[in-house]
C-alpha positions in Angstrom: -22.5 -14.3 59.2 -23.4 -17.2 56.9 -21.0 -19.5 58.8 -23.6 -20.3 61.4 -25.6 -22.1 58.7 -23.1 -25.0 59.0 -25.1 -25.9 62.1 -27.6 -28.3 60.7 -30.3 -27.7 63.3 -30.1 -23.9 62.9 -29.9 -24.2 59.1 -33.2 -26.0 59.0 -34.7 -23.5 61.5 -33.6 -20.7 59.2 -35.0 -22.3 56.1 -38.2 -23.0 57.9 -38.4 -19.3 58.8 -37.8 -18.3 55.1 -40.4 -20.6 53.6 -43.0 -19.6 56.2 -42.2 -15.9 55.7 -42.6 -16.3 51.9 -45.9 -18.0 52.4 -47.1 -15.2 54.8 -46.0 -12.5 52.3 -48.1 -14.2 49.5 -51.0 -14.3 51.9 -50.7 -10.5 52.6 -51.1 -9.8 48.9 -53.8 -12.4 48.4 -55.8 -11.1 51.4 -55.9 -7.6 50.0 -57.2 -8.9 46.6 -59.7 -11.1 48.4 -61.0 -8.2 50.5 -61.6 -6.2 47.3 -63.4 -9.1 45.7 -65.7 -9.4 48.8 -66.2 -5.8 49.7 -65.3 -3.6 46.7 -64.6 -0.1 47.7 -65.0 -1.1 51.4 -61.9 -3.3 51.1 -59.9 -0.9 53.2 -62.3 -1.4 56.1 -62.1 -5.1 55.8 -58.3 -5.0 55.8 -58.1 -2.6 58.7 -60.4 -4.8 60.7 -58.3 -7.9 59.8 -55.1 -6.1 60.9 -56.8 -5.1 64.2 -57.9 -8.8 64.7 -54.3 -9.8 64.0 -52.9 -7.5 66.7 -55.6 -8.5 69.2 -54.7 -12.1 68.7 -51.0 -11.4 69.1 -51.5 -9.4 72.3 -53.9 -11.8 74.0 -52.9 -15.3 72.7 -49.1 -15.4 73.0 -48.8 -15.6 76.8 -51.7 -18.1 77.0 -50.1 -20.3 74.4 -46.8 -20.2 76.1 -48.4 -21.2 79.4 -50.4 -24.2 77.9 -47.4 -25.5 76.0 -44.8 -25.1 78.7 -44.6 -28.8 79.5 -44.9 -30.1 75.9 -42.3 -31.1 73.4 -41.4 -27.8 71.6 -40.8 -29.3 68.2 -44.2 -31.1 68.2 -45.9 -27.9 69.2 -44.3 -25.9 66.4 -45.2 -28.6 63.8 -48.8 -28.7 65.1 -49.1 -24.9 64.8 -47.6 -25.0 61.3 -50.2 -27.6 60.3 -53.0 -25.5 61.8 -51.8 -22.4 59.8 -51.6 -24.5 56.7 -55.2 -25.7 57.2 -56.4 -22.1 57.6 -54.6 -21.1 54.4 -56.2 -23.9 52.5 -59.7 -22.7 53.7 -59.1 -19.0 52.6 -59.6 -19.5 48.9 -63.1 -20.8 49.6 -64.5 -18.0 51.7 -67.6 -16.2 50.4 -68.4 -13.8 53.3 -66.4 -11.2 55.1 -67.1 -12.6 58.6 -65.4 -15.9 57.4 -62.3 -13.9 56.7 -62.3 -12.5 60.2 -62.7 -15.9 61.8 -59.9 -17.5 59.8 -57.6 -14.6 60.3 -58.1 -14.8 64.0 -57.3 -18.5 64.0 -54.3 -18.0 61.7 -52.8 -15.2 63.8 -53.5 -17.0 67.1 -51.5 -19.9 65.8 -48.7 -17.5 64.8 -48.9 -15.9 68.2 -48.1 -19.4 69.7 -45.6 -20.3 67.0 -43.3 -17.3 66.8 -42.2 -16.8 70.5 -41.6 -20.6 70.8 -39.6 -20.6 67.6 -37.5 -17.6 68.6 -36.9 -19.1 72.1 -35.5 -22.2 70.5 -32.7 -20.5 68.6 -30.5 -19.5 71.7 -30.9 -23.2 72.9 -29.4 -24.3 69.5 -26.8 -21.6 69.2 -25.4 -21.4 72.7 -22.5 -19.0 71.9 -23.6 -15.4 72.0 -21.5 -14.5 68.9 -23.3 -17.1 66.9 -26.7 -16.1 68.3 -26.0 -12.4 67.4 -25.3 -13.5 63.8 -28.5 -15.5 63.8 -30.5 -12.4 65.0 -29.0 -10.3 62.2 -29.7 -13.0 59.6 -33.3 -13.3 60.8 -33.7 -9.5 60.5 -32.3 -9.6 57.0 -34.8 -12.4 56.2 -37.7 -10.3 57.4 -36.6 -7.3 55.3 -35.9 -9.3 52.2 -39.3 -11.0 52.5 -41.0 -7.6 52.5 -39.3 -6.8 49.2 -39.3 -10.3 47.6 -42.8 -11.5 48.4 -44.7 -8.7 46.6 -42.6 -9.3 43.5 -43.1 -13.1 43.6 -46.9 -12.5 44.0 -46.9 -10.1 41.0 -45.1 -12.7 38.9 -47.5 -15.5 40.0 -50.6 -13.4 39.3 -49.6 -13.3 35.7 -50.1 -17.1 35.6 -52.7 -17.9 38.3 -55.7 -16.3 40.0 -55.3 -14.4 43.2 -56.9 -17.1 45.3 -54.2 -19.5 44.2 -51.7 -17.5 46.2 -53.2 -18.9 49.4 -52.0 -22.4 48.2 -48.5 -20.9 48.1 -49.1 -19.8 51.7 -50.2 -23.3 52.7 -47.1 -24.7 50.9 -44.9 -22.4 52.9 -46.3 -23.6 56.2 -46.1 -27.2 55.1 -42.5 -26.7 54.1 -41.8 -25.2 57.5 -43.4 -28.2 59.3 -41.3 -30.7 57.2 -38.1 -28.9 58.0 -38.9 -28.9 61.7 -39.7 -32.6 61.5 -36.2 -33.2 60.2 -34.4 -31.9 63.3 -34.3 -32.4 67.1 -34.9 -29.3 69.2 -34.0 -28.8 72.9 -37.2 -28.6 74.8 -36.4 -27.5 78.4 -39.3 -27.5 80.8 -39.7 -26.3 84.4 -38.9 -29.0 86.9 -42.2 -28.6 88.8 -45.6 -27.8 87.2 -47.0 -24.4 88.0 -50.6 -23.2 88.3 -52.1 -22.0 85.0 -52.4 -18.4 86.1 -48.7 -18.3 87.2 -47.7 -19.9 83.9 -49.8 -17.3 81.9 -48.6 -14.2 83.7 -45.1 -15.3 84.6 -43.5 -14.1 81.4 -45.0 -10.6 81.6 -44.3 -10.3 85.3 -40.7 -11.2 84.9 -40.4 -9.0 81.9 -41.7 -6.0 83.8 -39.5 -6.5 86.8 -36.3 -6.9 84.8 -34.5 -3.5 84.3 -33.1 -4.1 80.8 -36.4 -5.6 79.6 -38.3 -2.6 81.0 -35.9 -0.6 78.9 -36.7 -2.8 75.9 -40.4 -2.2 76.4 -39.8 1.5 76.2 -37.6 1.0 73.1 -40.5 -1.1 71.6 -42.6 2.1 72.1 -39.9 4.1 70.3 -39.6 1.9 67.2 -43.4 1.5 66.9 -43.9 5.3 67.0 -41.3 6.0 64.3 -41.9 3.0 62.1 -45.7 3.3 62.1 -45.4 6.5 60.2 -43.4 4.7 57.5 -45.6 1.6 57.3 -49.0 3.2 57.5 -48.6 6.5 55.7 -46.0 6.1 53.0 -48.6 5.4 50.4 -50.6 8.5 51.3 -47.5 10.7 51.4 -46.2 9.5 48.0 -49.4 9.0 46.1 -51.7 11.8 47.5 -49.1 14.3 48.8 -46.5 14.1 46.0 -48.8 12.7 43.3 -46.3 10.0 42.3 -46.9 6.4 41.1 -46.9 3.1 42.7 -43.3 2.5 41.9 -42.3 5.5 44.0 -44.2 4.0 47.0 -42.2 0.8 46.5 -39.0 2.7 46.3 -39.7 4.7 49.4 -40.4 1.5 51.4 -37.3 -0.1 49.9 -35.3 2.8 51.3 -36.6 2.0 54.8 -35.9 -1.7 54.2 -32.5 -1.0 52.8 -31.5 1.0 56.0 -32.8 -1.9 58.1 -30.8 -4.4 56.2 -27.6 -2.4 56.3 -27.9 -2.0 60.0 -28.5 -5.7 60.5 -25.4 -6.6 58.5 -23.2 -4.2 60.5 -24.5 -5.1 64.0 -22.7 -8.5 64.6 -19.3 -6.8 64.4 -20.5 -3.6 66.1 -21.9 -5.5 69.1 -18.5 -7.2 69.7 -17.1 -3.8 70.7 -20.1 -1.7 71.9 -22.7 -2.7 74.6 -26.2 -3.5 73.5 -27.7 -0.7 75.6 -25.6 1.9 73.8 -26.3 0.5 70.4 -30.0 0.3 70.9 -30.4 3.7 72.5 -28.4 5.2 69.7 -30.6 3.5 67.1 -33.7 4.8 68.8 -32.2 8.3 69.0 -31.2 8.2 65.3 -34.6 7.2 64.1 -36.5 9.6 66.3 -34.2 12.5 65.3 -34.7 11.7 61.6 -38.5 11.8 62.0 -38.2 15.0 64.0 -36.1 16.7 61.4 -38.5 15.5 58.6 -41.4 16.8 60.6 -40.0 20.3 61.1 -38.9 20.7 57.5 -42.3 19.4 56.3 -44.0 22.0 58.4 -41.8 24.7 56.8 -42.0 23.6 53.1 -43.7 20.9 51.0 -42.3 17.4 51.4 -40.1 16.1 48.6 -39.4 12.5 47.7 -35.6 12.7 48.2 -36.0 14.1 51.7 -38.6 11.4 52.5 -36.3 8.6 51.1 -33.3 9.8 53.1 -35.4 10.0 56.3 -36.9 6.6 55.7 -33.4 5.1 55.2 -32.1 6.6 58.5 -35.3 5.4 60.3 -34.6 2.0 58.9 -31.1 2.1 60.3 -32.4 3.0 63.8 -35.3 0.5 63.6 -33.0 -2.5 63.0 -30.4 -1.3 65.5 -33.1 -1.5 68.2 -34.8 -4.7 67.2 -32.0 -6.9 66.2 -30.1 -7.1 69.5 -33.4 -7.5 71.5 -33.2 -11.3 71.3 -29.9 -11.1 73.1 -31.5 -9.3 76.0 -34.3 -11.8 76.2 -32.0 -14.8 76.0 -29.8 -13.4 78.9 -32.8 -12.7 81.0 -34.3 -16.2 81.5 -33.2 -19.7 82.1 -33.8 -22.0 79.1 -37.1 -23.3 80.6 -38.5 -19.8 81.0 -37.4 -18.4 77.6 -40.7 -19.2 75.8 -42.6 -17.2 78.4 -40.1 -14.2 78.1 -40.2 -14.3 74.3 -44.0 -14.5 74.5 -44.1 -11.5 76.8 -41.9 -9.5 74.3 -44.2 -10.6 71.5 -47.3 -9.5 73.4 -46.0 -6.2 74.7 -44.3 -5.1 71.5 -47.5 -5.7 69.5 -49.4 -3.8 72.1 -47.2 -0.8 71.2 -48.0 -1.4 67.5 -51.7 -1.6 68.4 -51.4 1.9 69.7 -49.4 3.5 66.9 -51.0 1.9 63.8 -54.3 3.7 64.3 -52.8 6.8 65.9 -50.5 7.4 63.0 -53.4 7.0 60.5 -55.7 9.3 62.5 -53.0 12.0 62.9 -52.3 11.9 59.2 -55.9 12.1 58.2 -56.9 14.9 60.6 -53.8 17.0 61.0 -51.6 16.3 58.0 -48.1 14.9 57.5 -46.1 17.5 59.4 -48.1 17.4 62.6 -48.4 13.6 62.4 -44.6 13.2 62.1 -44.0 15.8 64.9 -46.4 14.1 67.4 -44.9 10.6 66.6 -41.4 12.0 66.9 -42.2 13.5 70.3 -43.8 10.3 71.5 -40.7 8.3 70.3 -38.4 10.8 72.1 -40.4 10.3 75.3 -40.0 6.6 75.0 -36.3 7.1 74.5 -36.0 9.1 77.8 -38.0 6.4 79.6 -35.7 3.7 78.2 -32.6 5.5 79.5 -34.2 5.8 82.9 -35.6 2.2 83.1 -32.4 0.5 81.9 -29.5 1.9 84.0 -26.1 2.2 82.4 -24.6 0.4 85.4 -27.0 -2.6 85.3 -24.1 -5.0 85.4 -23.1 -3.9 88.9 -23.3 -6.6 91.7 -26.3 -6.1 94.0 -27.9 -8.1 96.8 -30.9 -9.9 95.7 -33.4 -12.7 96.6 -35.0 -15.6 94.7 -38.6 -16.0 95.9 -39.5 -18.0 92.8 -36.9 -20.8 93.1 -37.4 -24.0 95.1 -35.4 -24.3 98.3 -33.2 -27.1 96.8 -32.2 -25.0 93.8 -28.3 -24.9 93.5 -28.3 -21.1 93.3 -29.9 -21.0 96.8 -27.6 -23.3 98.7 -26.5 -21.5 101.8 -28.9 -18.6 101.8 -32.0 -17.2 100.1 -30.6 -13.7 100.3 -27.1 -13.0 99.3 -24.8 -10.8 97.4 -22.4 -11.8 94.6 -21.3 -10.6 91.2 -24.4 -11.1 89.0 -26.1 -8.8 86.5 -29.1 -7.2 88.2 -31.2 -7.5 85.0 -31.4 -11.3 85.5 -34.8 -12.4 86.8 -34.1 -11.6 90.4 -36.1 -9.5 92.8 -33.9 -6.8 94.3 -33.9 -6.2 98.0 -34.7 -2.6 99.0 -31.5 -0.6 99.2 -31.8 0.0 102.9 -31.9 -3.8 103.5 -28.9 -4.7 101.3 -26.0 -6.4 102.9 
């Protein structure tokens, strides 16, 4: 897996991701402490509102940012967004009112909503071999999971030496380091051959996403992972501290089990995906995580929840979570030409976070009102429904040749020479509009 780091451009991209993730992890800890300083026992409300603002920014800004930057140099856009995020991080230590936190968080997360899809869309342009790209996706997933473990420990170590507000300077340094690494490389920056109207540019990614069978299946799988992982991310602290009356270290251990499962899955996937199709792996991952949550729900309704049972379930859910998310970049890269990838990645960013926006508050509400067993059961049932939808929306024979048309392409496009409606061996998931079955030739 590490062999792809020999590619200098990708190596710098990966290092940029790591330093930015570390900075973001420090900001997560510092933001919680800042909320407590500003609001005291209402800090939870402040953090909840900040997370809601984050998700709203992710859902609304990503497609707009992709549309406005479509014709611009991608490297310059990424560097500018990193500098904007750095500027916001520098401002955070000086805030004195809660509303200022909300404004800065919205600006910060809006910049991230523009940065992340464009960054992710650049990687398949750098690593053009699918085997290399698959390894990059697994390496990226490992980086995310390691950051969730490493950043809190780094923050705890730094807090022994510095004040909590100083952590934001570490965040700024992370974004500055990311910008410098991006400055040191040249990125492919494919752009559409002809300018498009702003509404078409804004909506194109989501429209193409929703009419592509495998991406519709991916949307259903986003629903699945959000349902099963929201229980882990939102309610672990309540389950362990209040339900089992255990300490903070037990909370960290439980979350580490989830992260460990995700990391193990990410490490196994590059070899696995050489022999098993993406659809089968992703559906199996969704089924594994949903089944683990369902079993835990039923046993919790029958008897008090124990830590060992929770840790095993969280580990299995982590395995399934990563098995769904890690290959998703392969589907996105296959489903668009290079110029359209930022729009497709932005659509995935928007639609996946819309799922999280549903399940974060739902899992918290179910836990508070109905308790752990019912909350797990409802979320497991919703995840299972998403899994059924994914199987239906993403046909197993989606590689079969079909007749199709290309209303979006200009008449002189090489793919249209000879006819606008034709049949030839092509994966139907590609961004083609299928002809009704009765009209196929």
